[in-house]
C-alpha positions in Angstrom: 185.0 68.8 -102.6 182.8 68.2 -105.6 179.1 67.9 -106.2 177.0 64.8 -107.0 175.9 64.1 -110.5 172.3 64.1 -109.3 172.8 67.6 -107.7 174.0 69.0 -111.0 171.1 67.4 -112.9 168.5 68.7 -110.5 169.8 72.2 -110.8 169.8 72.0 -114.7 166.3 70.6 -114.8 165.0 73.3 -112.5 165.6 75.6 -115.5 165.2 73.1 -118.4 162.9 70.3 -117.2 162.9 67.1 -119.2 159.1 67.4 -119.5 159.7 70.1 -122.1 161.5 67.8 -124.5 159.9 66.4 -127.6 158.6 62.8 -127.5 161.2 61.5 -129.9 164.1 63.0 -127.9 166.2 61.3 -125.2 167.5 63.8 -122.7 168.7 62.9 -119.2 171.5 60.8 -117.7 172.6 58.6 -120.6 175.3 56.7 -118.8 176.9 56.7 -115.3 176.1 56.9 -111.6 173.8 59.6 -110.2 175.7 59.6 -106.9 179.1 60.0 -108.4 181.2 63.0 -107.1 182.0 65.5 -109.7 185.0 67.9 -109.6 185.5 68.4 -113.4 182.8 68.6 -116.0 183.3 68.7 -119.8 180.6 70.6 -121.8 180.2 69.8 -125.5 177.7 69.7 -128.3 178.3 66.0 -128.8 179.6 63.1 -126.6 181.6 61.7 -129.5 184.9 59.9 -129.2 186.9 63.1 -129.6 185.1 64.7 -126.6 185.2 61.5 -124.5 188.9 61.3 -125.1 189.2 64.9 -124.1 187.2 64.2 -120.9 189.5 61.3 -120.1 192.7 63.4 -120.6 191.3 66.2 -118.5 190.2 64.0 -115.7 186.5 64.9 -116.2 184.0 63.1 -114.0 181.0 64.1 -116.1 180.1 65.2 -119.7 177.2 67.5 -120.3 176.3 67.4 -124.0 173.5 69.0 -126.1 172.9 66.1 -128.3 172.1 62.7 -126.7 174.5 59.9 -127.6 171.6 57.5 -127.8 168.3 58.3 -129.5 166.8 54.8 -129.8 167.1 51.4 -128.2 170.3 49.5 -128.6 170.6 45.7 -128.2 174.3 45.3 -127.7 177.1 47.2 -126.1 180.5 46.2 -127.6 183.5 47.7 -129.3 182.4 46.7 -132.7 180.2 49.7 -133.3 180.4 53.4 -132.5 177.8 53.8 -129.7 179.1 50.7 -127.9 182.7 52.0 -128.1 181.7 55.3 -126.6 179.6 53.7 -123.8 182.5 51.3 -122.9 185.0 54.2 -122.7 182.7 56.2 -120.5 182.0 53.2 -118.2 185.7 52.1 -118.1 186.7 55.7 -117.1 183.8 56.2 -114.7 182.5 59.2 -116.5 178.8 60.1 -116.3 177.2 61.5 -119.4 174.1 63.7 -119.4 172.3 65.2 -122.3 170.0 68.2 -122.5 168.5 68.6 -126.0 165.1 69.8 -127.0 164.3 70.7 -123.3 167.2 73.2 -123.7 166.0 74.3 -127.1 162.5 75.0 -125.8 163.1 76.2 -122.3 163.2 79.9 -121.2 166.7 81.2 -121.5 167.7 78.2 -123.7 168.8 77.9 -127.3 166.0 80.0 -129.0 166.3 82.9 -126.5 170.1 82.9 -126.8 170.1 83.0 -130.6 167.4 85.6 -130.7 169.3 87.8 -128.3 172.5 87.5 -130.4 170.6 88.5 -133.5 168.9 91.5 -131.8 165.3 90.7 -132.9 162.0 91.5 -131.3 158.4 90.1 -131.2 159.6 86.6 -130.6 157.3 83.6 -130.8 157.8 79.9 -131.4 157.6 78.4 -134.9 155.9 75.3 -133.5 154.2 75.7 -130.1 154.7 72.7 -127.8 153.4 74.1 -124.5 152.8 77.1 -122.3 154.2 78.5 -119.1 153.6 81.7 -117.1 155.6 83.6 -119.8 153.4 82.4 -122.7 153.9 80.0 -125.5 156.9 77.6 -125.6 158.1 75.7 -128.6 160.6 74.8 -131.3 162.6 77.6 -133.0 161.3 81.2 -133.2 159.9 83.8 -135.6 160.9 87.4 -135.0 161.5 90.8 -136.6 164.4 93.2 -137.0 163.1 96.6 -135.8 166.1 98.8 -136.8 166.2 98.1 -140.6 164.1 98.5 -143.7 165.3 95.0 -144.7 168.5 93.1 -145.1 169.6 91.5 -148.4 170.3 87.8 -148.2 174.0 88.6 -148.4 173.8 91.2 -145.6 171.9 88.8 -143.2 174.4 86.0 -144.0 177.2 88.3 -143.1 175.5 89.3 -139.8 175.1 85.6 -139.0 178.8 84.9 -139.7 179.8 87.8 -137.4 177.4 87.1 -134.5 178.1 83.4 -134.4 181.8 83.4 -135.5 181.1 81.2 -138.6 183.5 80.7 -141.5 180.7 80.3 -144.0 176.9 79.9 -144.6 175.0 79.3 -147.8 171.7 80.7 -149.0 169.0 80.7 -151.7 167.9 84.3 -152.2 164.3 85.0 -152.9 165.2 88.6 -153.8 162.9 90.3 -151.3 164.1 92.5 -148.4 164.4 90.6 -145.1 162.9 92.0 -142.0 160.8 89.1 -140.6 162.7 85.8 -140.0 162.1 82.3 -138.7 165.0 80.5 -137.0 165.4 76.8 -136.1 168.9 76.2 -134.6 170.3 72.8 -135.5 168.2 70.9 -138.0 165.0 72.5 -139.2 164.7 70.6 -142.5 161.1 69.4 -142.0 159.4 72.6 -140.9 158.4 74.2 -144.2 154.7 74.2 -143.6 155.1 75.9 -140.3 157.6 78.4 -141.6 155.6 79.4 -144.6 152.5 79.9 -142.4 154.3 82.7 -140.5 154.7 85.0 -143.5 158.5 85.5 -142.9 161.0 86.8 -145.4 163.8 84.4 -144.5 164.3 81.1 -142.7 167.6 80.4 -141.0 168.4 76.8 -140.0 170.8 73.8 -140.8 170.8 70.4 -142.5 168.9 71.5 -145.6 169.7 70.7 -149.2 169.5 72.0 -152.7 165.8 71.1 -153.3 164.8 72.7 -149.9 166.5 75.9 -151.1 164.7 75.9 -154.4 161.3 75.2 -152.7 161.8 78.1 -150.2 163.0 80.5 -152.9 160.0 79.6 -155.1 157.7 80.3 -152.2 159.3 83.7 -151.8 161.3 83.0 -148.7 165.2 83.2 -148.6 166.7 80.1 -147.0 170.0 80.5 -145.1 171.7 77.4 -144.0 174.3 77.9 -141.2 174.9 74.2 -140.7 173.8 72.1 -137.7 176.7 73.4 -135.7 176.3 77.0 -136.9 173.9 78.4 -134.3 173.9 75.5 -131.7 177.6 75.9 -130.7 176.4 78.7 -128.4 175.4 75.9 -126.0 179.0 75.3 -125.0 179.7 78.9 -123.7 176.2 79.4 -122.3 176.1 76.1 -120.4 179.7 76.7 -119.2 178.6 80.0 -117.7 175.4 78.4 -116.3 177.3 75.6 -114.5 180.0 77.9 -113.3 177.5 80.2 -111.7 175.5 77.4 -110.1 178.5 75.3 -109.0 181.5 77.6 -108.5 183.8 74.9 -107.2 183.5 72.9 -110.4 186.3 72.9 -113.0 184.8 73.5 -116.5 186.4 72.0 -119.6 185.0 73.0 -123.0 184.6 70.4 -125.6 185.4 70.6 -129.3 183.2 73.0 -131.3 183.1 72.7 -135.1 184.6 69.4 -136.1 184.2 70.1 -139.8 187.2 71.0 -141.9 187.0 73.4 -144.9 189.2 73.5 -148.0 
């Protein structure tokens, strides 16, 4: 016997309420029936066609993704464009699709806390404060400190990231100064330079930046390390698999694809 989609959503949102999400975001039930019975759930970063096909093959009743499939209004649902094809495949196979994005990034025990724990840092506070709860400030990303070092080099910190997050590669622009204080924005943190520089950190770790971002941070005395959008956020798959398994022990969990990039 399975659980209803609505039961699963309610339990998730007890920990990561949609009210935490940024205004531009679109978490929640993207597609499907709230009263559908769920026996198998696929957990993925993205509800793309690769993961939807995997859900179909595995007999999944529900997809839980980090990134929402839809961010803005769509006027047509057909097989002539990517979002329409995905929605049609979900509907035709009676698969409900739920996204938990910046509410997971911001919430206690969510993305920022998971990444901070893996890095072993202390004195954690948000880069951008978006709210408060009984534990203090909540927000996007985090700033923190390494207490057990006099300072990493950019190469040493990059190697630590590769080890802790099982990454094939990262790239960096080295300011040349020892790194003890860091700011981290898992996923895309391209537009947060003003906030990052105001924190007085030695390095900024994020994804989706470019050459000129690297030069700007380096000239400002901050090492920029880009781990890619996938680099830090892929922890969502394992963490949410464990979360769902603990809350709903009768559910079968299928893990979606992780890094879909290919390197040469």
